[in-house]
C-alpha positions as CSV (number, residue, x, y, z in Angstrom):
1,M,8.2,-66.0,-27.7
2,R,7.2,-62.4,-28.6
3,E,10.9,-61.4,-29.1
4,A,11.6,-64.5,-31.2
5,G,8.4,-64.0,-33.3
6,G,9.1,-60.3,-33.8
7,R,12.6,-60.9,-34.9
8,Y,12.2,-63.9,-37.2
9,V,8.6,-63.8,-38.6
10,A,9.5,-61.2,-41.1
11,L,9.7,-60.7,-44.9
12,D,13.3,-62.0,-45.1
13,G,11.9,-65.5,-44.7
14,R,14.6,-66.6,-42.2
15,L,12.1,-68.5,-40.1
16,W,10.5,-70.3,-43.0
17,R,13.9,-71.1,-44.5
18,T,15.1,-72.5,-41.2
19,L,11.9,-74.6,-40.6
20,G,12.0,-76.0,-44.1
21,A,15.5,-77.2,-43.8
22,L,15.1,-78.3,-40.2
23,L,12.0,-80.5,-40.9
24,F,12.9,-82.0,-44.3
25,R,16.7,-81.8,-44.8
26,P,18.5,-83.8,-42.0
27,G,21.9,-82.4,-41.1
28,F,21.7,-79.5,-43.5
29,L,21.5,-76.7,-41.0
30,T,24.4,-78.1,-39.1
31,R,26.5,-78.3,-42.2
32,E,25.5,-74.8,-43.2
33,Y,26.5,-73.5,-39.7
34,F,30.0,-75.2,-40.0
35,A,30.4,-73.7,-43.4
36,G,29.9,-70.2,-42.0
37,R,26.5,-69.6,-43.7
38,R,24.7,-68.6,-40.5
39,R,22.9,-65.3,-41.1
40,R,20.4,-66.9,-43.4
41,Y,19.1,-69.2,-40.6
42,I,18.0,-69.0,-36.9
43,R,20.9,-69.8,-34.6
44,P,21.0,-73.3,-33.1
45,A,20.6,-72.2,-29.4
46,R,17.6,-69.9,-30.1
47,L,16.0,-72.6,-32.3
48,F,16.5,-75.2,-29.6
49,L,15.0,-72.9,-26.9
50,V,12.0,-71.8,-28.9
51,A,11.2,-75.3,-30.1
52,S,11.4,-76.7,-26.6
53,L,9.1,-74.0,-25.3
54,L,6.6,-74.7,-28.1
55,M,6.7,-78.4,-27.3
56,F,6.0,-78.0,-23.6
57,A,3.4,-75.4,-24.3
58,A,1.6,-77.8,-26.7
59,L,1.9,-80.7,-24.2
60,R,0.4,-78.4,-21.5
61,I,-2.5,-77.5,-23.7
62,V,-3.1,-81.2,-24.3
63,A,-2.9,-81.9,-20.6
64,D,-5.4,-79.1,-19.8
65,L,-7.7,-80.7,-22.3
66,G,-7.5,-83.9,-20.3
67,H,-5.7,-86.0,-23.0
68,L,-2.3,-86.2,-21.2
69,D,-1.3,-87.6,-17.8
70,V,2.2,-88.3,-16.8
71,V,0.9,-90.3,-13.8
72,Q,-2.4,-92.1,-14.1
73,F,-4.4,-94.3,-11.7
74,D,-6.5,-97.1,-13.1
75,A,-10.1,-98.0,-12.3
76,A,-9.0,-100.2,-9.4
77,E,-7.3,-97.1,-7.9
78,K,-3.9,-98.7,-8.1
79,P,-1.1,-96.1,-8.7
80,A,0.7,-96.4,-12.0
81,V,3.9,-95.6,-10.3
82,P,6.6,-97.5,-8.5
83,T,5.5,-99.3,-5.3
84,N,7.3,-100.4,-2.2
85,K,8.5,-103.5,-4.1
86,D,10.6,-101.2,-6.3
87,K,12.2,-98.9,-3.7
88,S,15.0,-96.8,-5.0
89,A,18.3,-96.3,-3.2
90,S,17.3,-92.8,-2.3
91,G,14.5,-94.0,-0.1
92,I,11.9,-92.1,-2.2
93,Q,8.9,-94.0,-3.4
94,F,5.2,-94.3,-3.8
95,D,3.4,-96.9,-1.7
96,D,0.4,-99.0,-2.7
97,D,-2.0,-96.2,-1.8
98,G,-0.3,-93.7,-4.0
99,M,1.3,-92.1,-0.9
100,F,4.7,-90.4,-1.4
101,G,7.4,-91.3,1.1
102,A,10.9,-90.1,1.7
103,D,12.6,-92.0,4.4
104,V,15.9,-90.1,4.2
105,L,14.3,-86.7,3.9
106,E,13.7,-85.4,7.4
107,I,13.9,-81.7,6.7
108,P,10.7,-80.2,8.2
109,T,9.8,-78.1,5.1
110,L,10.2,-81.1,2.8
111,K,8.2,-83.3,5.2
112,E,5.4,-80.7,5.1
113,R,5.3,-80.7,1.4
114,I,5.3,-84.5,1.2
115,E,2.4,-84.7,3.8
116,R,0.5,-82.0,1.8
117,F,1.0,-84.1,-1.3
118,N,-0.2,-87.3,0.4
119,R,-3.4,-85.6,1.5
120,L,-4.4,-84.9,-2.1
121,S,-6.8,-87.1,-4.0
122,R,-5.5,-89.5,-6.6
123,Q,-6.6,-87.3,-9.4
124,E,-5.0,-84.2,-7.8
125,K,-1.7,-86.1,-7.3
126,G,-1.6,-87.1,-11.0
127,A,-2.4,-83.5,-12.0
128,Q,0.3,-82.0,-9.7
129,I,2.9,-84.4,-11.1
130,T,1.9,-83.7,-14.7
131,D,2.0,-80.0,-14.0
132,G,5.4,-80.2,-12.4
133,V,6.9,-82.3,-15.2
134,L,5.7,-79.8,-17.8
135,R,6.9,-76.9,-15.7
136,Y,10.4,-78.1,-15.1
137,G,10.7,-80.1,-18.4
138,P,12.5,-77.3,-20.3
139,Y,15.2,-77.1,-17.7
140,A,15.7,-80.9,-17.9
141,M,16.2,-80.6,-21.7
142,I,18.8,-77.9,-21.2
143,V,20.7,-80.3,-19.0
144,L,20.3,-83.2,-21.4
145,L,21.5,-81.2,-24.5
146,P,25.2,-81.1,-23.4
147,A,25.0,-84.7,-22.2
148,F,23.8,-85.7,-25.6
149,A,26.7,-83.8,-27.2
150,L,29.2,-85.5,-24.9
151,L,27.9,-88.9,-26.0
152,L,28.4,-87.9,-29.6
153,K,32.0,-86.7,-28.9
154,I,32.8,-90.0,-27.1
155,L,31.2,-92.2,-29.8
156,Y,32.9,-90.4,-32.7
157,V,36.5,-90.2,-31.4
158,G,39.2,-90.9,-34.0
159,R,39.4,-91.4,-37.8
160,R,40.4,-87.7,-38.4
161,R,42.1,-88.5,-41.8
162,R,39.3,-90.5,-43.2
163,Y,36.6,-88.1,-42.2
164,P,38.2,-84.6,-42.1
165,L,34.8,-82.8,-42.0
166,R,33.5,-84.7,-39.0
167,P,32.9,-82.5,-36.0
168,R,35.7,-82.6,-33.5
169,L,35.1,-79.8,-31.0
170,Y,32.6,-80.2,-28.2
171,A,30.8,-77.0,-29.3
172,E,30.3,-78.5,-32.8
173,H,28.6,-81.6,-31.3
174,I,26.4,-79.2,-29.3
175,V,25.3,-77.5,-32.6
176,F,24.3,-80.8,-34.1
177,A,22.5,-81.8,-30.9
178,A,20.6,-78.5,-30.8
179,H,19.4,-78.9,-34.4
180,D,18.3,-82.5,-33.9
181,H,16.6,-81.8,-30.6
182,A,14.8,-78.8,-32.2
183,F,13.5,-81.2,-34.9
184,L,12.4,-83.8,-32.3
185,F,10.5,-81.1,-30.4
186,L,8.6,-80.0,-33.4
187,A,8.0,-83.6,-34.5
188,I,6.6,-84.5,-31.0
189,I,4.2,-81.6,-31.4
190,A,3.0,-83.0,-34.7
191,A,2.8,-86.5,-33.3
192,T,0.7,-85.2,-30.4
193,V,-1.7,-83.3,-32.7
194,F,-2.0,-85.9,-35.5
195,V,-3.8,-89.2,-35.2
196,S,-3.6,-92.6,-36.8
197,F,-1.6,-92.8,-40.1
198,A,-0.3,-89.3,-39.9
199,R,1.1,-89.9,-36.4
200,A,2.7,-93.2,-37.5
201,A,4.3,-91.4,-40.5
202,V,5.8,-88.7,-38.2
203,I,7.3,-91.3,-35.9
204,V,8.9,-93.2,-38.8
205,W,10.3,-89.9,-40.1
206,M,11.8,-89.2,-36.7
207,L,13.7,-92.4,-36.8
208,V,14.8,-92.0,-40.4
209,Y,15.7,-88.3,-39.7
210,M,18.1,-89.1,-36.8
211,L,20.0,-91.8,-38.8
212,W,20.1,-89.6,-41.9
213,S,21.4,-86.5,-40.0
214,L,24.2,-88.6,-38.5
215,R,25.2,-89.7,-42.0
216,V,25.2,-86.2,-43.4
217,V,27.2,-84.6,-40.5
218,Y,29.4,-87.4,-39.3
219,G,29.8,-89.7,-42.3
220,G,30.6,-93.3,-42.0
221,S,28.8,-96.5,-43.0
222,W,25.2,-97.2,-42.2
223,L,26.3,-100.2,-40.1
224,G,28.5,-98.0,-38.0
225,I,25.8,-95.4,-37.7
226,A,23.3,-98.0,-36.6
227,M,25.6,-99.4,-33.9
228,R,26.5,-96.0,-32.5
229,S,22.8,-95.1,-32.5
230,C,21.9,-98.1,-30.5
231,V,24.6,-97.3,-27.9
232,M,23.5,-93.6,-27.8
233,L,19.8,-94.6,-27.5
234,I,20.6,-96.8,-24.4
235,A,22.8,-94.2,-22.7
236,Y,20.4,-91.4,-23.5
237,S,17.4,-93.4,-22.3
238,V,19.1,-93.9,-18.9
239,L,19.8,-90.2,-18.6
240,F,16.3,-89.3,-19.7
241,G,14.8,-91.7,-17.2
242,L,16.9,-90.1,-14.4
243,C,15.8,-86.7,-15.4
244,T,12.1,-87.8,-15.5
245,A,12.4,-89.3,-12.0
246,A,14.0,-86.0,-10.8
247,L,11.1,-84.1,-12.4
248,V,8.5,-86.2,-10.5
249,V,10.3,-85.6,-7.2
250,A,10.5,-81.9,-8.0
251,A,6.8,-81.8,-8.8
252,V,6.1,-83.1,-5.3
253,L,8.8,-81.2,-3.3
254,L,8.9,-77.8,-5.0
255,R,5.3,-77.0,-4.9
């Protein structure tokens, strides 16, 4: 963060120029990058990385203030996590007492960590999982970025003559994905900080932004964009759910 700040928070205005375009001009930075006008703006990879670190830092601050819990337990002390009725194929689950089990994991070290987790109070379990998700979250986003780009490449195959400026190379899809994810990270920070009407406005702008950026970069009809967006949302939600589940397991086993 110090390196990024020292390099870009300068009189040349590169940071502010990039942020202005990123937040209020959907797809503009991606088009500028494709056109070769890159020195005026922060590069996509660095922008993605810094924005993701800022988001998880902000979420950690909110969690430390007691306003964020990835796993919560209600007043009746029932765990707000999957029970034995929803066992996964991996044999990893939480039981009705909030105890973590792993029937197929018989490695002594892992068993030790599971037993240590099970000895924690309900509040400590929730805090450990929240801490783990926030700790390993940036790594999960780095994994999801190329997956999102691959979805774009699959969904936008063909019609080269009709849309000659549409991204074709996998790396071009990654550039678009990096810009849109960076925007989402900053928007999530704003939605976390703001309340009431302002938060609702940010959420609406996030939805509009994603559709608008697809129109600017990929072209096509609004109907086609809407249909592709629905498919992408379903597929990406599944991937995001798998990554979240992996983060919960990591929070238990890697501490």
